[in-house]
PDBQT receptor file of N, H, CA, C and O in Angstrom, charges set to zero:
ATOM      1  N   UNK A   1      11.488 -31.249   5.431  1.00  0.00    +0.000 N 
ATOM      2  CA  UNK A   1      11.596 -29.803   5.542  1.00  0.00    +0.000 C 
ATOM      3  C   UNK A   1      11.413 -29.182   4.157  1.00  0.00    +0.000 C 
ATOM      4  O   UNK A   1      11.979 -29.659   3.174  1.00  0.00    +0.000 OA
ATOM      5  N   UNK A   2      10.616 -28.113   4.091  1.00  0.00    +0.000 N 
ATOM      6  H   UNK A   2      10.156 -27.725   4.890  1.00  0.00    +0.000 HD
ATOM      7  CA  UNK A   2      10.381 -27.407   2.837  1.00  0.00    +0.000 C 
ATOM      8  C   UNK A   2      11.602 -26.549   2.510  1.00  0.00    +0.000 C 
ATOM      9  O   UNK A   2      11.985 -25.675   3.288  1.00  0.00    +0.000 OA
ATOM     10  N   UNK A   3      12.208 -26.809   1.352  1.00  0.00    +0.000 N 
ATOM     11  H   UNK A   3      11.897 -27.519   0.720  1.00  0.00    +0.000 HD
ATOM     12  CA  UNK A   3      13.424 -26.104   0.973  1.00  0.00    +0.000 C 
ATOM     13  C   UNK A   3      13.145 -24.901   0.069  1.00  0.00    +0.000 C 
ATOM     14  O   UNK A   3      14.081 -24.268  -0.420  1.00  0.00    +0.000 OA
ATOM     15  N   UNK A   4      11.874 -24.580  -0.157  1.00  0.00    +0.000 N 
ATOM     16  H   UNK A   4      11.114 -25.094   0.240  1.00  0.00    +0.000 HD
ATOM     17  CA  UNK A   4      11.547 -23.425  -0.981  1.00  0.00    +0.000 C 
ATOM     18  C   UNK A   4      12.027 -22.156  -0.296  1.00  0.00    +0.000 C 
ATOM     19  O   UNK A   4      11.903 -21.993   0.918  1.00  0.00    +0.000 OA
ATOM     20  N   UNK A   5      12.578 -21.263  -1.105  1.00  0.00    +0.000 N 
ATOM     21  H   UNK A   5      12.679 -21.395  -2.091  1.00  0.00    +0.000 HD
ATOM     22  CA  UNK A   5      13.032 -19.991  -0.569  1.00  0.00    +0.000 C 
ATOM     23  C   UNK A   5      11.817 -19.112  -0.282  1.00  0.00    +0.000 C 
ATOM     24  O   UNK A   5      10.965 -18.924  -1.150  1.00  0.00    +0.000 OA
ATOM     25  N   UNK A   6      11.739 -18.584   0.917  1.00  0.00    +0.000 N 
ATOM     26  H   UNK A   6      12.431 -18.737   1.622  1.00  0.00    +0.000 HD
ATOM     27  CA  UNK A   6      10.641 -17.702   1.284  1.00  0.00    +0.000 C 
ATOM     28  C   UNK A   6      10.875 -16.333   0.648  1.00  0.00    +0.000 C 
ATOM     29  O   UNK A   6      11.921 -15.713   0.837  1.00  0.00    +0.000 OA
ATOM     30  N   UNK A   7       9.880 -15.881  -0.106  1.00  0.00    +0.000 N 
ATOM     31  H   UNK A   7       9.031 -16.385  -0.259  1.00  0.00    +0.000 HD
ATOM     32  CA  UNK A   7      10.018 -14.591  -0.767  1.00  0.00    +0.000 C 
ATOM     33  C   UNK A   7       9.524 -13.465   0.136  1.00  0.00    +0.000 C 
ATOM     34  O   UNK A   7       8.551 -13.621   0.873  1.00  0.00    +0.000 OA
ATOM     35  N   UNK A   8      10.200 -12.353   0.066  1.00  0.00    +0.000 N 
ATOM     36  H   UNK A   8      10.991 -12.226  -0.533  1.00  0.00    +0.000 HD
ATOM     37  CA  UNK A   8       9.837 -11.170   0.827  1.00  0.00    +0.000 C 
ATOM     38  C   UNK A   8       8.582 -10.557   0.208  1.00  0.00    +0.000 C 
ATOM     39  O   UNK A   8       8.449 -10.506  -1.015  1.00  0.00    +0.000 OA
ATOM     40  N   UNK A   9       7.678 -10.100   1.044  1.00  0.00    +0.000 N 
ATOM     41  H   UNK A   9       7.786 -10.141   2.037  1.00  0.00    +0.000 HD
ATOM     42  CA  UNK A   9       6.455  -9.456   0.572  1.00  0.00    +0.000 C 
ATOM     43  C   UNK A   9       6.470  -7.985   0.969  1.00  0.00    +0.000 C 
ATOM     44  O   UNK A   9       6.887  -7.615   2.066  1.00  0.00    +0.000 OA
ATOM     45  N   UNK A  10       5.998  -7.159   0.032  1.00  0.00    +0.000 N 
ATOM     46  H   UNK A  10       5.659  -7.460  -0.860  1.00  0.00    +0.000 HD
ATOM     47  CA  UNK A  10       5.856  -5.721   0.270  1.00  0.00    +0.000 C 
ATOM     48  C   UNK A  10       4.498  -5.285  -0.256  1.00  0.00    +0.000 C 
ATOM     49  O   UNK A  10       3.893  -5.966  -1.084  1.00  0.00    +0.000 OA
ATOM     50  N   UNK A  11       4.036  -4.167   0.222  1.00  0.00    +0.000 N 
ATOM     51  H   UNK A  11       4.528  -3.614   0.894  1.00  0.00    +0.000 HD
ATOM     52  CA  UNK A  11       2.840  -3.552  -0.354  1.00  0.00    +0.000 C 
ATOM     53  C   UNK A  11       3.226  -2.959  -1.712  1.00  0.00    +0.000 C 
ATOM     54  O   UNK A  11       4.389  -2.616  -1.927  1.00  0.00    +0.000 OA
ATOM     55  N   UNK A  12       2.263  -2.836  -2.627  1.00  0.00    +0.000 N 
ATOM     56  H   UNK A  12       1.319  -3.115  -2.452  1.00  0.00    +0.000 HD
ATOM     57  CA  UNK A  12       2.576  -2.287  -3.947  1.00  0.00    +0.000 C 
ATOM     58  C   UNK A  12       3.279  -0.924  -3.902  1.00  0.00    +0.000 C 
ATOM     59  O   UNK A  12       4.147  -0.661  -4.733  1.00  0.00    +0.000 OA
ATOM     60  N   UNK A  13       2.925  -0.066  -2.962  1.00  0.00    +0.000 N 
ATOM     61  H   UNK A  13       2.219  -0.281  -2.287  1.00  0.00    +0.000 HD
ATOM     62  CA  UNK A  13       3.586   1.241  -2.887  1.00  0.00    +0.000 C 
ATOM     63  C   UNK A  13       5.095   1.094  -2.623  1.00  0.00    +0.000 C 
ATOM     64  O   UNK A  13       5.892   1.909  -3.087  1.00  0.00    +0.000 OA
ATOM     65  N   UNK A  14       5.474   0.056  -1.882  1.00  0.00    +0.000 N 
ATOM     66  H   UNK A  14       4.827  -0.607  -1.506  1.00  0.00    +0.000 HD
ATOM     67  CA  UNK A  14       6.900  -0.193  -1.635  1.00  0.00    +0.000 C 
ATOM     68  C   UNK A  14       7.566  -0.739  -2.890  1.00  0.00    +0.000 C 
ATOM     69  O   UNK A  14       8.682  -0.340  -3.223  1.00  0.00    +0.000 OA
ATOM     70  N   UNK A  15       6.879  -1.665  -3.603  1.00  0.00    +0.000 N 
ATOM     71  H   UNK A  15       5.972  -1.990  -3.333  1.00  0.00    +0.000 HD
ATOM     72  CA  UNK A  15       7.432  -2.172  -4.863  1.00  0.00    +0.000 C 
ATOM     73  C   UNK A  15       7.609  -1.028  -5.868  1.00  0.00    +0.000 C 
ATOM     74  O   UNK A  15       8.566  -1.027  -6.642  1.00  0.00    +0.000 OA
ATOM     75  N   UNK A  16       6.687  -0.054  -5.857  1.00  0.00    +0.000 N 
ATOM     76  H   UNK A  16       5.909  -0.056  -5.229  1.00  0.00    +0.000 HD
ATOM     77  CA  UNK A  16       6.824   1.106  -6.746  1.00  0.00    +0.000 C 
ATOM     78  C   UNK A  16       8.114   1.864  -6.440  1.00  0.00    +0.000 C 
ATOM     79  O   UNK A  16       8.837   2.254  -7.356  1.00  0.00    +0.000 OA
ATOM     80  N   UNK A  17       8.402   2.071  -5.161  1.00  0.00    +0.000 N 
ATOM     81  H   UNK A  17       7.814   1.754  -4.416  1.00  0.00    +0.000 HD
ATOM     82  CA  UNK A  17       9.618   2.781  -4.764  1.00  0.00    +0.000 C 
ATOM     83  C   UNK A  17      10.867   1.993  -5.145  1.00  0.00    +0.000 C 
ATOM     84  O   UNK A  17      11.852   2.570  -5.607  1.00  0.00    +0.000 OA
ATOM     85  N   UNK A  18      10.829   0.688  -4.954  1.00  0.00    +0.000 N 
ATOM     86  H   UNK A  18      10.029   0.219  -4.578  1.00  0.00    +0.000 HD
ATOM     87  CA  UNK A  18      11.980  -0.166  -5.272  1.00  0.00    +0.000 C 
ATOM     88  C   UNK A  18      12.231  -0.193  -6.780  1.00  0.00    +0.000 C 
ATOM     89  O   UNK A  18      13.370  -0.056  -7.228  1.00  0.00    +0.000 OA
ATOM     90  N   UNK A  19      11.169  -0.369  -7.555  1.00  0.00    +0.000 N 
ATOM     91  H   UNK A  19      10.244  -0.481  -7.192  1.00  0.00    +0.000 HD
ATOM     92  CA  UNK A  19      11.301  -0.553  -9.010  1.00  0.00    +0.000 C 
ATOM     93  C   UNK A  19      11.287   0.753  -9.794  1.00  0.00    +0.000 C 
ATOM     94  O   UNK A  19      11.676   0.782 -10.962  1.00  0.00    +0.000 OA
ATOM     95  N   UNK A  20      10.838   1.839  -9.155  1.00  0.00    +0.000 N 
ATOM     96  H   UNK A  20      10.522   1.815  -8.206  1.00  0.00    +0.000 HD
ATOM     97  CA  UNK A  20      10.667   3.137  -9.820  1.00  0.00    +0.000 C 
ATOM     98  C   UNK A  20       9.575   3.086 -10.884  1.00  0.00    +0.000 C 
ATOM     99  O   UNK A  20       9.525   3.943 -11.766  1.00  0.00    +0.000 OA
ATOM    100  N   UNK A  21       8.695   2.078 -10.802  1.00  0.00    +0.000 N 
ATOM    101  H   UNK A  21       8.736   1.382 -10.085  1.00  0.00    +0.000 HD
ATOM    102  CA  UNK A  21       7.561   1.932 -11.718  1.00  0.00    +0.000 C 
ATOM    103  C   UNK A  21       6.309   2.307 -10.942  1.00  0.00    +0.000 C 
ATOM    104  O   UNK A  21       6.053   1.767  -9.865  1.00  0.00    +0.000 OA
ATOM    105  N   UNK A  22       5.529   3.232 -11.489  1.00  0.00    +0.000 N 
ATOM    106  H   UNK A  22       5.736   3.671 -12.363  1.00  0.00    +0.000 HD
ATOM    107  CA  UNK A  22       4.321   3.719 -10.825  1.00  0.00    +0.000 C 
ATOM    108  C   UNK A  22       3.098   3.086 -11.481  1.00  0.00    +0.000 C 
ATOM    109  O   UNK A  22       2.968   3.104 -12.705  1.00  0.00    +0.000 OA
ATOM    110  N   UNK A  23       2.213   2.535 -10.679  1.00  0.00    +0.000 N 
ATOM    111  H   UNK A  23       2.318   2.520  -9.684  1.00  0.00    +0.000 HD
ATOM    112  CA  UNK A  23       0.954   1.980 -11.181  1.00  0.00    +0.000 C 
ATOM    113  C   UNK A  23      -0.032   3.142 -11.326  1.00  0.00    +0.000 C 
ATOM    114  O   UNK A  23      -0.404   3.775 -10.338  1.00  0.00    +0.000 OA
ATOM    115  N   UNK A  24      -0.450   3.414 -12.557  1.00  0.00    +0.000 N 
ATOM    116  H   UNK A  24      -0.149   2.899 -13.360  1.00  0.00    +0.000 HD
ATOM    117  CA  UNK A  24      -1.410   4.481 -12.810  1.00  0.00    +0.000 C 
ATOM    118  C   UNK A  24      -2.846   3.975 -12.776  1.00  0.00    +0.000 C 
ATOM    119  O   UNK A  24      -3.741   4.669 -12.294  1.00  0.00    +0.000 OA
ATOM    120  N   UNK A  25      -3.065   2.774 -13.282  1.00  0.00    +0.000 N 
ATOM    121  H   UNK A  25      -2.338   2.210 -13.673  1.00  0.00    +0.000 HD
ATOM    122  CA  UNK A  25      -4.399   2.163 -13.308  1.00  0.00    +0.000 C 
ATOM    123  C   UNK A  25      -4.215   0.689 -12.942  1.00  0.00    +0.000 C 
ATOM    124  O   UNK A  25      -3.714  -0.085 -13.758  1.00  0.00    +0.000 OA
ATOM    125  N   UNK A  26      -4.609   0.288 -11.736  1.00  0.00    +0.000 N 
ATOM    126  H   UNK A  26      -5.015   0.917 -11.073  1.00  0.00    +0.000 HD
ATOM    127  CA  UNK A  26      -4.295  -1.043 -11.222  1.00  0.00    +0.000 C 
ATOM    128  C   UNK A  26      -5.193  -2.176 -11.745  1.00  0.00    +0.000 C 
ATOM    129  O   UNK A  26      -5.813  -2.887 -10.955  1.00  0.00    +0.000 OA
ATOM    130  N   UNK A  27      -5.264  -2.343 -13.054  1.00  0.00    +0.000 N 
ATOM    131  H   UNK A  27      -4.761  -1.765 -13.697  1.00  0.00    +0.000 HD
ATOM    132  CA  UNK A  27      -6.078  -3.416 -13.633  1.00  0.00    +0.000 C 
ATOM    133  C   UNK A  27      -5.667  -4.794 -13.132  1.00  0.00    +0.000 C 
ATOM    134  O   UNK A  27      -6.512  -5.680 -13.003  1.00  0.00    +0.000 OA
ATOM    135  N   UNK A  28      -4.399  -4.984 -12.852  1.00  0.00    +0.000 N 
ATOM    136  H   UNK A  28      -3.713  -4.264 -12.956  1.00  0.00    +0.000 HD
ATOM    137  CA  UNK A  28      -3.911  -6.268 -12.371  1.00  0.00    +0.000 C 
ATOM    138  C   UNK A  28      -4.464  -6.655 -11.012  1.00  0.00    +0.000 C 
ATOM    139  O   UNK A  28      -4.406  -7.823 -10.626  1.00  0.00    +0.000 OA
ATOM    140  N   UNK A  29      -4.996  -5.691 -10.288  1.00  0.00    +0.000 N 
ATOM    141  H   UNK A  29      -5.043  -4.742 -10.602  1.00  0.00    +0.000 HD
ATOM    142  CA  UNK A  29      -5.593  -5.965  -8.982  1.00  0.00    +0.000 C 
ATOM    143  C   UNK A  29      -7.105  -6.116  -9.103  1.00  0.00    +0.000 C 
ATOM    144  O   UNK A  29      -7.731  -6.745  -8.249  1.00  0.00    +0.000 OA
ATOM    145  N   UNK A  30      -7.690  -5.560 -10.133  1.00  0.00    +0.000 N 
ATOM    146  H   UNK A  30      -7.182  -5.049 -10.827  1.00  0.00    +0.000 HD
ATOM    147  CA  UNK A  30      -9.148  -5.611 -10.298  1.00  0.00    +0.000 C 
ATOM    148  C   UNK A  30      -9.628  -6.966 -10.788  1.00  0.00    +0.000 C 
ATOM    149  O   UNK A  30     -10.751  -7.370 -10.483  1.00  0.00    +0.000 OA
ATOM    150  N   UNK A  31      -8.796  -7.672 -11.542  1.00  0.00    +0.000 N 
ATOM    151  H   UNK A  31      -7.884  -7.344 -11.789  1.00  0.00    +0.000 HD
ATOM    152  CA  UNK A  31      -9.230  -8.919 -12.163  1.00  0.00    +0.000 C 
ATOM    153  C   UNK A  31      -9.707  -9.958 -11.155  1.00  0.00    +0.000 C 
ATOM    154  O   UNK A  31     -10.577 -10.770 -11.469  1.00  0.00    +0.000 OA
ATOM    155  N   UNK A  32      -9.146  -9.939  -9.945  1.00  0.00    +0.000 N 
ATOM    156  H   UNK A  32      -8.440  -9.279  -9.690  1.00  0.00    +0.000 HD
ATOM    157  CA  UNK A  32      -9.573 -10.913  -8.936  1.00  0.00    +0.000 C 
ATOM    158  C   UNK A  32     -10.009 -10.264  -7.624  1.00  0.00    +0.000 C 
ATOM    159  O   UNK A  32     -10.207 -10.949  -6.620  1.00  0.00    +0.000 OA
ATOM    160  N   UNK A  33     -10.157  -8.948  -7.638  1.00  0.00    +0.000 N 
ATOM    161  H   UNK A  33      -9.996  -8.391  -8.453  1.00  0.00    +0.000 HD
ATOM    162  CA  UNK A  33     -10.631  -8.243  -6.453  1.00  0.00    +0.000 C 
ATOM    163  C   UNK A  33      -9.605  -8.118  -5.342  1.00  0.00    +0.000 C 
ATOM    164  O   UNK A  33      -9.952  -7.793  -4.206  1.00  0.00    +0.000 OA
ATOM    165  N   UNK A  34      -8.352  -8.371  -5.659  1.00  0.00    +0.000 N 
ATOM    166  H   UNK A  34      -8.069  -8.635  -6.582  1.00  0.00    +0.000 HD
ATOM    167  CA  UNK A  34      -7.266  -8.277  -4.666  1.00  0.00    +0.000 C 
ATOM    168  C   UNK A  34      -7.109  -6.832  -4.196  1.00  0.00    +0.000 C 
ATOM    169  O   UNK A  34      -7.154  -5.907  -5.006  1.00  0.00    +0.000 OA
ATOM    170  N   UNK A  35      -6.930  -6.641  -2.913  1.00  0.00    +0.000 N 
ATOM    171  H   UNK A  35      -6.893  -7.393  -2.255  1.00  0.00    +0.000 HD
ATOM    172  CA  UNK A  35      -6.695  -5.310  -2.365  1.00  0.00    +0.000 C 
ATOM    173  C   UNK A  35      -5.327  -4.803  -2.807  1.00  0.00    +0.000 C 
ATOM    174  O   UNK A  35      -4.345  -5.545  -2.794  1.00  0.00    +0.000 OA
ATOM    175  N   UNK A  36      -5.271  -3.531  -3.200  1.00  0.00    +0.000 N 
ATOM    176  H   UNK A  36      -6.069  -2.928  -3.210  1.00  0.00    +0.000 HD
ATOM    177  CA  UNK A  36      -4.003  -2.917  -3.607  1.00  0.00    +0.000 C 
ATOM    178  C   UNK A  36      -3.083  -2.706  -2.403  1.00  0.00    +0.000 C 
ATOM    179  O   UNK A  36      -1.897  -2.429  -2.576  1.00  0.00    +0.000 OA
ATOM    180  N   UNK A  37      -3.609  -2.833  -1.205  1.00  0.00    +0.000 N 
ATOM    181  H   UNK A  37      -4.573  -3.059  -1.064  1.00  0.00    +0.000 HD
ATOM    182  CA  UNK A  37      -2.809  -2.611   0.006  1.00  0.00    +0.000 C 
ATOM    183  C   UNK A  37      -2.224  -3.885   0.600  1.00  0.00    +0.000 C 
ATOM    184  O   UNK A  37      -1.459  -3.815   1.562  1.00  0.00    +0.000 OA
ATOM    185  N   UNK A  38      -2.560  -5.036   0.055  1.00  0.00    +0.000 N 
ATOM    186  H   UNK A  38      -3.181  -5.093  -0.727  1.00  0.00    +0.000 HD
ATOM    187  CA  UNK A  38      -2.074  -6.307   0.593  1.00  0.00    +0.000 C 
ATOM    188  C   UNK A  38      -0.623  -6.551   0.166  1.00  0.00    +0.000 C 
ATOM    189  O   UNK A  38      -0.299  -6.381  -1.010  1.00  0.00    +0.000 OA
ATOM    190  N   UNK A  39       0.251  -6.942   1.088  1.00  0.00    +0.000 N 
ATOM    191  H   UNK A  39      -0.013  -7.080   2.042  1.00  0.00    +0.000 HD
ATOM    192  CA  UNK A  39       1.624  -7.277   0.717  1.00  0.00    +0.000 C 
ATOM    193  C   UNK A  39       1.676  -8.470  -0.250  1.00  0.00    +0.000 C 
ATOM    194  O   UNK A  39       0.954  -9.453  -0.083  1.00  0.00    +0.000 OA
ATOM    195  N   UNK A  40       2.539  -8.362  -1.255  1.00  0.00    +0.000 N 
ATOM    196  H   UNK A  40       3.126  -7.564  -1.391  1.00  0.00    +0.000 HD
ATOM    197  CA  UNK A  40       2.706  -9.409  -2.267  1.00  0.00    +0.000 C 
ATOM    198  C   UNK A  40       4.193  -9.636  -2.522  1.00  0.00    +0.000 C 
ATOM    199  O   UNK A  40       5.020  -8.764  -2.253  1.00  0.00    +0.000 OA
ATOM    200  N   UNK A  41       4.524 -10.819  -3.043  1.00  0.00    +0.000 N 
ATOM    201  H   UNK A  41       3.853 -11.528  -3.261  1.00  0.00    +0.000 HD
ATOM    202  CA  UNK A  41       5.928 -11.099  -3.356  1.00  0.00    +0.000 C 
ATOM    203  C   UNK A  41       6.258 -10.553  -4.748  1.00  0.00    +0.000 C 
ATOM    204  O   UNK A  41       5.376 -10.079  -5.463  1.00  0.00    +0.000 OA
ATOM    205  N   UNK A  42       7.519 -10.625  -5.116  1.00  0.00    +0.000 N 
ATOM    206  H   UNK A  42       8.236 -11.010  -4.536  1.00  0.00    +0.000 HD
ATOM    207  CA  UNK A  42       7.980 -10.022  -6.371  1.00  0.00    +0.000 C 
ATOM    208  C   UNK A  42       7.346 -10.686  -7.590  1.00  0.00    +0.000 C 
ATOM    209  O   UNK A  42       7.072 -10.005  -8.578  1.00  0.00    +0.000 OA
ATOM    210  N   UNK A  43       7.107 -11.988  -7.548  1.00  0.00    +0.000 N 
ATOM    211  H   UNK A  43       7.329 -12.542  -6.745  1.00  0.00    +0.000 HD
ATOM    212  CA  UNK A  43       6.474 -12.657  -8.689  1.00  0.00    +0.000 C 
ATOM    213  C   UNK A  43       5.054 -12.143  -8.909  1.00  0.00    +0.000 C 
ATOM    214  O   UNK A  43       4.642 -11.895 -10.042  1.00  0.00    +0.000 OA
ATOM    215  N   UNK A  44       4.311 -11.987  -7.813  1.00  0.00    +0.000 N 
ATOM    216  H   UNK A  44       4.645 -12.188  -6.892  1.00  0.00    +0.000 HD
ATOM    217  CA  UNK A  44       2.945 -11.469  -7.925  1.00  0.00    +0.000 C 
ATOM    218  C   UNK A  44       2.968 -10.003  -8.348  1.00  0.00    +0.000 C 
ATOM    219  O   UNK A  44       2.126  -9.574  -9.137  1.00  0.00    +0.000 OA
ATOM    220  N   UNK A  45       3.927  -9.228  -7.831  1.00  0.00    +0.000 N 
ATOM    221  H   UNK A  45       4.611  -9.576  -7.190  1.00  0.00    +0.000 HD
ATOM    222  CA  UNK A  45       4.084  -7.828  -8.249  1.00  0.00    +0.000 C 
ATOM    223  C   UNK A  45       4.283  -7.746  -9.761  1.00  0.00    +0.000 C 
ATOM    224  O   UNK A  45       3.629  -6.952 -10.437  1.00  0.00    +0.000 OA
ATOM    225  N   UNK A  46       5.175  -8.557 -10.277  1.00  0.00    +0.000 N 
ATOM    226  H   UNK A  46       5.707  -9.201  -9.727  1.00  0.00    +0.000 HD
ATOM    227  CA  UNK A  46       5.456  -8.522 -11.719  1.00  0.00    +0.000 C 
ATOM    228  C   UNK A  46       4.225  -8.921 -12.537  1.00  0.00    +0.000 C 
ATOM    229  O   UNK A  46       3.938  -8.304 -13.563  1.00  0.00    +0.000 OA
ATOM    230  N   UNK A  47       3.504  -9.941 -12.094  1.00  0.00    +0.000 N 
ATOM    231  H   UNK A  47       3.737 -10.442 -11.260  1.00  0.00    +0.000 HD
ATOM    232  CA  UNK A  47       2.314 -10.372 -12.821  1.00  0.00    +0.000 C 
ATOM    233  C   UNK A  47       1.246  -9.288 -12.815  1.00  0.00    +0.000 C 
ATOM    234  O   UNK A  47       0.679  -8.961 -13.857  1.00  0.00    +0.000 OA
ATOM    235  N   UNK A  48       0.976  -8.738 -11.652  1.00  0.00    +0.000 N 
ATOM    236  H   UNK A  48       1.436  -9.004 -10.805  1.00  0.00    +0.000 HD
ATOM    237  CA  UNK A  48      -0.065  -7.713 -11.542  1.00  0.00    +0.000 C 
ATOM    238  C   UNK A  48       0.346  -6.420 -12.236  1.00  0.00    +0.000 C 
ATOM    239  O   UNK A  48      -0.484  -5.762 -12.863  1.00  0.00    +0.000 OA
ATOM    240  N   UNK A  49       1.614  -6.053 -12.130  1.00  0.00    +0.000 N 
ATOM    241  H   UNK A  49       2.289  -6.587 -11.621  1.00  0.00    +0.000 HD
ATOM    242  CA  UNK A  49       2.137  -4.858 -12.803  1.00  0.00    +0.000 C 
ATOM    243  C   UNK A  49       1.980  -4.986 -14.308  1.00  0.00    +0.000 C 
ATOM    244  O   UNK A  49       1.598  -4.026 -14.978  1.00  0.00    +0.000 OA
ATOM    245  N   UNK A  50       2.271  -6.160 -14.840  1.00  0.00    +0.000 N 
ATOM    246  H   UNK A  50       2.581  -6.939 -14.295  1.00  0.00    +0.000 HD
ATOM    247  CA  UNK A  50       2.180  -6.381 -16.287  1.00  0.00    +0.000 C 
ATOM    248  C   UNK A  50       0.752  -6.258 -16.811  1.00  0.00    +0.000 C 
ATOM    249  O   UNK A  50       0.553  -6.010 -18.001  1.00  0.00    +0.000 OA
ATOM    250  N   UNK A  51      -0.245  -6.427 -15.941  1.00  0.00    +0.000 N 
ATOM    251  H   UNK A  51      -0.084  -6.629 -14.974  1.00  0.00    +0.000 HD
ATOM    252  CA  UNK A  51      -1.651  -6.292 -16.333  1.00  0.00    +0.000 C 
ATOM    253  C   UNK A  51      -2.181  -4.880 -16.089  1.00  0.00    +0.000 C 
ATOM    254  O   UNK A  51      -3.344  -4.597 -16.380  1.00  0.00    +0.000 OA
ATOM    255  N   UNK A  52      -1.352  -4.005 -15.565  1.00  0.00    +0.000 N 
ATOM    256  H   UNK A  52      -0.408  -4.234 -15.329  1.00  0.00    +0.000 HD
ATOM    257  CA  UNK A  52      -1.772  -2.657 -15.176  1.00  0.00    +0.000 C 
ATOM    258  C   UNK A  52      -1.162  -1.607 -16.096  1.00  0.00    +0.000 C 
ATOM    259  O   UNK A  52      -0.197  -1.870 -16.813  1.00  0.00    +0.000 OA
ATOM    260  N   UNK A  53      -1.750  -0.404 -16.058  1.00  0.00    +0.000 N 
ATOM    261  H   UNK A  53      -2.534  -0.190 -15.476  1.00  0.00    +0.000 HD
ATOM    262  CA  UNK A  53      -1.173   0.740 -16.768  1.00  0.00    +0.000 C 
ATOM    263  C   UNK A  53      -0.127   1.349 -15.854  1.00  0.00    +0.000 C 
ATOM    264  O   UNK A  53      -0.409   1.689 -14.705  1.00  0.00    +0.000 OA
ATOM    265  N   UNK A  54       1.101   1.485 -16.383  1.00  0.00    +0.000 N 
ATOM    266  H   UNK A  54       1.331   1.209 -17.317  1.00  0.00    +0.000 HD
ATOM    267  CA  UNK A  54       2.228   1.920 -15.556  1.00  0.00    +0.000 C 
ATOM    268  C   UNK A  54       2.964   3.093 -16.174  1.00  0.00    +0.000 C 
ATOM    269  O   UNK A  54       2.908   3.324 -17.382  1.00  0.00    +0.000 OA
ATOM    270  N   UNK A  55       3.648   3.820 -15.323  1.00  0.00    +0.000 N 
ATOM    271  H   UNK A  55       3.693   3.632 -14.342  1.00  0.00    +0.000 HD
ATOM    272  CA  UNK A  55       4.596   4.835 -15.763  1.00  0.00    +0.000 C 
ATOM    273  C   UNK A  55       5.976   4.322 -15.381  1.00  0.00    +0.000 C 
ATOM    274  O   UNK A  55       6.233   3.989 -14.224  1.00  0.00    +0.000 OA
ATOM    275  N   UNK A  56       6.854   4.266 -16.367  1.00  0.00    +0.000 N 
ATOM    276  H   UNK A  56       6.645   4.538 -17.306  1.00  0.00    +0.000 HD
ATOM    277  CA  UNK A  56       8.202   3.756 -16.159  1.00  0.00    +0.000 C 
ATOM    278  C   UNK A  56       9.172   4.912 -15.964  1.00  0.00    +0.000 C 
ATOM    279  O   UNK A  56       8.878   6.035 -16.375  1.00  0.00    +0.000 OA
ATOM    280  N   UNK A  57      10.318   4.663 -15.347  1.00  0.00    +0.000 N 
ATOM    281  H   UNK A  57      10.557   3.751 -15.014  1.00  0.00    +0.000 HD
ATOM    282  CA  UNK A  57      11.286   5.738 -15.100  1.00  0.00    +0.000 C 
ATOM    283  C   UNK A  57      11.624   6.484 -16.396  1.00  0.00    +0.000 C 
ATOM    284  O   UNK A  57      11.718   5.889 -17.470  1.00  0.00    +0.000 OA
ATOM    285  N   UNK A  58      11.800   7.781 -16.267  1.00  0.00    +0.000 N 
ATOM    286  H   UNK A  58      11.724   8.264 -15.395  1.00  0.00    +0.000 HD
ATOM    287  CA  UNK A  58      12.195   8.659 -17.375  1.00  0.00    +0.000 C 
ATOM    288  C   UNK A  58      11.127   8.797 -18.441  1.00  0.00    +0.000 C 
ATOM    289  O   UNK A  58      11.430   9.211 -19.559  1.00  0.00    +0.000 OA
ATOM    290  N   UNK A  59       9.887   8.461 -18.127  1.00  0.00    +0.000 N 
ATOM    291  H   UNK A  59       9.640   8.125 -17.218  1.00  0.00    +0.000 HD
ATOM    292  CA  UNK A  59       8.773   8.709 -19.037  1.00  0.00    +0.000 C 
ATOM    293  C   UNK A  59       7.927   9.837 -18.476  1.00  0.00    +0.000 C 
ATOM    294  O   UNK A  59       7.808   9.995 -17.261  1.00  0.00    +0.000 OA
ATOM    295  N   UNK A  60       7.349  10.609 -19.358  1.00  0.00    +0.000 N 
ATOM    296  H   UNK A  60       7.445  10.481 -20.345  1.00  0.00    +0.000 HD
ATOM    297  CA  UNK A  60       6.380  11.609 -18.908  1.00  0.00    +0.000 C 
ATOM    298  C   UNK A  60       5.003  11.110 -19.275  1.00  0.00    +0.000 C 
ATOM    299  O   UNK A  60       4.843  10.357 -20.236  1.00  0.00    +0.000 OA
ATOM    300  N   UNK A  61       4.021  11.523 -18.522  1.00  0.00    +0.000 N 
ATOM    301  H   UNK A  61       4.151  12.134 -17.742  1.00  0.00    +0.000 HD
ATOM    302  CA  UNK A  61       2.649  11.069 -18.757  1.00  0.00    +0.000 C 
ATOM    303  C   UNK A  61       1.720  12.267 -18.816  1.00  0.00    +0.000 C 
ATOM    304  O   UNK A  61       1.807  13.111 -17.923  1.00  0.00    +0.000 OA
ATOM    305  N   UNK A  62       0.866  12.405 -19.763  1.00  0.00    +0.000 N 
ATOM    306  H   UNK A  62       0.795  11.720 -20.488  1.00  0.00    +0.000 HD
ATOM    307  CA  UNK A  62       0.758  11.555 -20.945  1.00  0.00    +0.000 C 
ATOM    308  C   UNK A  62       1.819  11.911 -21.972  1.00  0.00    +0.000 C 
ATOM    309  O   UNK A  62       2.388  13.002 -21.958  1.00  0.00    +0.000 OA
ATOM    310  N   UNK A  63       2.062  10.979 -22.844  1.00  0.00    +0.000 N 
ATOM    311  H   UNK A  63       1.599  10.093 -22.855  1.00  0.00    +0.000 HD
ATOM    312  CA  UNK A  63       3.045  11.213 -23.903  1.00  0.00    +0.000 C 
ATOM    313  C   UNK A  63       2.443  12.139 -24.948  1.00  0.00    +0.000 C 
ATOM    314  O   UNK A  63       1.250  12.075 -25.245  1.00  0.00    +0.000 OA
ATOM    315  N   UNK A  64       3.272  12.984 -25.488  1.00  0.00    +0.000 N 
ATOM    316  H   UNK A  64       4.241  13.037 -25.246  1.00  0.00    +0.000 HD
ATOM    317  CA  UNK A  64       2.810  13.910 -26.542  1.00  0.00    +0.000 C 
ATOM    318  C   UNK A  64       2.808  13.232 -27.899  1.00  0.00    +0.000 C 
ATOM    319  O   UNK A  64       2.452  13.854 -28.900  1.00  0.00    +0.000 OA
TER     320      UNK A  64
């Protein structure tokens, strides 16, 4: 029996609501042609988010 914990998957728009981090330019999805609408787990969200331009909570865009 596989004892790996099954990770919950959400669409990026749901991860944005959960994390309060908004993807402004989804470069992390362009690198491999992945659809921005496909559900992904938290590890993939973090990897793709880190490759993208984001707005974090309490930041204004663009910065002065």
